[in-house]
C-alpha positions as CSV (number, residue, x, y, z in Angstrom):
1,M,64.8,61.6,-189.2
2,A,63.7,59.9,-192.4
3,L,64.8,56.5,-191.0
4,A,62.8,57.1,-187.8
5,S,59.7,58.1,-189.8
6,V,59.9,54.9,-191.9
7,S,60.4,52.8,-188.8
8,T,57.3,54.4,-187.1
9,R,55.2,53.9,-190.2
10,A,56.3,50.2,-190.4
11,A,55.4,49.6,-186.8
12,A,52.0,51.2,-187.2
13,Q,51.3,49.1,-190.3
14,T,52.2,45.8,-188.6
15,A,50.1,46.8,-185.6
16,E,47.1,47.4,-188.0
17,D,47.7,44.0,-189.6
18,G,47.4,42.4,-186.2
19,W,51.1,41.3,-186.0
20,A,53.2,41.8,-183.0
21,P,56.8,40.8,-182.3
22,P,57.1,37.5,-180.4
23,T,57.5,37.8,-176.6
24,E,58.6,35.3,-173.9
25,A,55.9,33.3,-172.2
26,P,54.7,35.0,-169.0
27,R,56.2,33.6,-165.8
28,P,56.0,34.6,-162.1
29,T,59.6,35.6,-162.0
30,S,62.2,36.3,-164.6
31,G,64.9,33.7,-165.3
32,T,66.0,30.7,-167.4
33,P,63.8,27.6,-167.9
34,S,63.7,25.1,-165.1
35,F,61.8,21.8,-164.5
36,L,63.5,20.5,-161.3
37,S,63.8,23.5,-159.1
38,G,61.4,26.0,-157.5
39,R,61.2,28.2,-160.6
40,T,58.4,27.1,-162.9
41,L,58.2,27.3,-166.7
42,G,56.2,30.1,-168.4
43,T,52.6,29.6,-169.6
44,G,52.4,27.3,-172.6
45,Q,56.1,26.2,-172.5
46,V,57.0,22.5,-172.9
47,L,60.3,21.0,-171.9
48,M,61.6,17.5,-172.7
49,A,64.3,15.7,-170.7
50,A,66.1,12.4,-170.4
51,A,68.6,11.2,-167.8
52,L,70.7,8.2,-166.8
53,G,71.6,7.3,-163.2
54,W,70.2,5.3,-160.3
55,P,67.8,3.5,-159.9
56,G,67.3,3.7,-163.7
57,L,67.1,5.8,-166.8
58,W,64.1,8.0,-167.5
59,A,62.3,10.3,-170.0
60,H,60.3,13.3,-168.9
61,V,57.9,15.9,-170.4
62,E,57.1,19.1,-168.4
63,L,54.0,21.0,-169.3
64,A,53.0,24.5,-168.2
65,P,49.2,25.1,-168.3
66,S,50.0,28.2,-166.3
67,S,53.1,30.0,-165.0
68,T,52.3,29.0,-161.4
69,V,51.4,25.3,-162.0
70,N,53.6,22.9,-164.0
71,V,52.8,19.3,-164.5
72,G,55.3,16.6,-165.5
73,V,55.1,13.0,-166.7
74,R,58.1,10.8,-166.1
75,G,58.6,7.2,-167.2
76,S,61.5,5.2,-166.0
77,V,63.2,1.9,-166.9
78,L,64.5,0.5,-163.6
79,Y,67.5,-1.6,-162.7
80,G,67.4,-0.7,-159.0
81,S,64.8,-0.2,-156.3
82,P,62.7,3.0,-156.7
83,V,61.5,2.9,-153.1
84,M,64.5,2.2,-150.8
85,G,67.6,0.1,-150.6
86,L,70.5,-0.3,-153.1
87,I,69.0,-3.4,-154.6
88,A,69.4,-4.3,-158.2
89,G,66.6,-5.7,-160.3
90,A,64.3,-5.1,-163.3
91,G,61.2,-2.9,-163.3
92,G,59.4,0.3,-164.4
93,E,58.1,3.5,-162.7
94,L,55.7,6.3,-163.6
95,I,55.8,9.6,-161.7
96,V,53.5,12.7,-162.3
97,P,55.3,15.5,-160.5
98,V,53.3,18.8,-160.0
99,R,55.0,22.0,-159.1
100,V,53.1,25.0,-157.7
101,H,55.0,28.2,-157.5
102,L,54.6,29.8,-154.1
103,H,57.0,32.7,-154.0
104,G,59.5,34.5,-156.2
105,E,61.8,37.5,-155.5
106,G,64.9,38.4,-157.4
107,D,66.9,35.3,-158.1
108,L,65.1,33.1,-155.5
109,D,62.0,31.0,-156.2
110,V,60.0,28.5,-154.0
111,A,57.6,25.9,-155.1
112,L,55.5,23.2,-153.6
113,R,56.1,19.7,-155.2
114,I,53.5,17.0,-155.2
115,A,54.5,13.7,-156.9
116,P,52.3,10.6,-157.0
117,S,54.1,7.5,-158.4
118,V,53.5,3.8,-159.2
119,A,56.1,1.2,-159.9
120,A,56.2,-2.5,-160.8
121,G,59.0,-5.1,-161.2
122,E,60.8,-7.9,-159.4
123,G,59.9,-8.4,-155.8
124,R,63.5,-7.8,-154.7
125,L,62.9,-4.1,-155.6
126,F,59.8,-3.9,-153.3
127,G,60.9,-5.4,-150.0
128,E,61.9,-9.0,-150.6
129,S,65.4,-10.0,-149.7
130,A,67.6,-10.4,-152.8
131,S,68.5,-13.9,-151.5
132,D,64.9,-15.0,-150.9
133,I,63.2,-17.5,-153.2
134,H,60.4,-14.9,-153.8
135,A,62.9,-12.2,-154.9
136,A,61.8,-12.6,-158.6
137,D,58.0,-12.6,-157.8
138,L,55.9,-9.6,-159.0
139,G,56.2,-6.5,-156.8
140,L,54.2,-3.3,-156.9
141,S,54.5,0.0,-155.1
142,S,52.4,3.2,-154.9
143,R,53.4,6.4,-153.1
144,L,52.7,10.1,-152.7
145,D,55.5,12.5,-152.1
146,V,55.0,16.1,-150.9
147,G,57.8,18.6,-150.5
148,V,59.3,22.0,-151.4
149,R,61.9,23.2,-153.9
150,L,64.1,26.3,-153.5
151,A,65.9,27.7,-156.5
152,W,68.7,30.2,-156.7
153,R,69.7,31.6,-160.0
154,A,73.4,31.9,-159.4
155,T,74.0,33.3,-162.9
156,E,71.9,33.9,-166.0
157,Q,72.8,30.3,-167.1
158,V,73.1,28.4,-163.9
159,T,70.4,27.5,-161.3
160,L,71.2,25.7,-158.0
161,F,68.3,24.1,-156.1
162,V,67.6,22.2,-152.9
163,G,64.5,20.4,-151.6
164,A,63.0,18.2,-149.0
165,D,60.2,15.6,-149.4
166,V,58.2,13.3,-147.2
167,G,56.3,10.4,-148.8
168,A,53.9,7.6,-147.8
169,G,52.4,4.7,-149.6
170,V,52.2,0.9,-149.8
171,S,54.5,-1.8,-151.2
172,W,53.3,-5.3,-152.2
173,V,54.8,-8.5,-153.4
174,E,52.6,-11.3,-154.5
175,T,53.6,-13.7,-151.7
176,E,53.0,-11.0,-149.0
177,R,50.2,-8.6,-148.0
178,A,50.6,-4.9,-148.8
179,H,52.9,-3.1,-146.4
180,P,52.8,0.6,-145.5
181,I,56.0,2.5,-146.3
182,G,57.4,6.0,-145.6
183,V,60.2,8.0,-147.1
184,L,62.0,11.2,-145.9
185,S,64.5,12.6,-148.4
186,G,66.5,15.7,-149.3
187,T,67.4,16.9,-152.8
188,L,70.4,18.8,-154.2
189,G,70.9,19.7,-157.9
190,I,72.0,22.1,-160.7
191,E,70.6,23.1,-164.0
192,A,73.0,24.8,-166.6
193,M,71.8,26.3,-169.8
194,M,74.1,25.5,-172.8
195,S,71.9,27.6,-175.1
196,S,68.6,29.4,-174.9
197,N,66.8,26.0,-175.3
198,T,69.2,23.3,-174.1
199,M,70.3,22.5,-170.5
200,L,72.4,20.0,-168.7
201,F,71.3,19.0,-165.2
202,A,72.3,16.8,-162.3
203,E,70.1,15.9,-159.3
204,A,70.9,13.8,-156.2
205,V,68.4,12.6,-153.7
206,G,69.3,11.0,-150.3
207,G,67.4,10.0,-147.2
208,G,65.9,7.0,-145.4
209,G,62.8,4.9,-145.5
210,I,60.4,3.2,-143.0
211,A,58.8,-0.2,-143.5
212,E,57.3,-2.7,-141.1
213,A,58.7,-6.2,-140.7
214,G,57.6,-8.9,-143.1
215,A,55.3,-11.8,-142.3
216,R,58.2,-14.3,-142.6
217,T,61.5,-14.2,-140.8
218,V,63.1,-12.4,-143.7
219,A,63.1,-8.6,-142.9
220,Y,60.9,-6.5,-145.2
221,Y,63.1,-4.0,-147.0
222,P,66.4,-5.2,-145.4
223,Q,68.0,-2.1,-146.7
224,Q,66.1,1.2,-146.0
225,E,68.4,3.9,-147.3
226,V,67.1,6.2,-150.1
227,F,69.3,7.2,-153.0
228,R,68.6,8.6,-156.5
229,L,71.0,10.2,-158.9
230,S,70.2,11.6,-162.3
231,L,72.5,13.1,-165.0
232,G,70.8,14.3,-168.1
233,L,69.8,16.7,-170.9
234,G,66.7,18.9,-171.2
235,Y,65.4,20.8,-174.3
236,L,62.8,23.6,-174.3
237,L,60.5,23.2,-177.3
């Protein structure tokens, strides 16, 4: 009884002082942090991540201005085409993915993903044949991808996710005019929490692209398969 009385007085005193015990950031559904799936971060949370894979290595920061809208910024160093084709070359890419939480129930979450991107590098990455004399010329690409992400929290620590995206944009090499491009892809991945702040993740993207023929006899984007693979580490600040 005495212990309960002391505890009650202590709680009342801290409340009067304006102090309250820390609470988790509000979120549309309960669950572990996620930056790739359909489950968004809680309001005010920040997650940093880095990964290695194809077509390059990247660093990412995910911000949560609200629990239903998360905004990311991802910068990549490329050694392969970020558009389509398994072509090796040097370049860079910037993506600003936005996730909008649409629905959450139990262990399932669905989000809309909108991702504008720009990339620059060797022309071989943006439609020129690797054997063409213009393969090393400057190439640029800009694209907008729109899709959905579905997350399933398999356990308290593990989230599985799938997604589908459609994208459209333009690709340009300095010896050619700008060409319209399109991409259709599917996503499969996993996020696994190693601690309350640290996660390991893997994401694979596969699909196909569409590009018109080039002005010369060389085919524009002679390879049109889409493939991305990322293996990395995330940390919730």
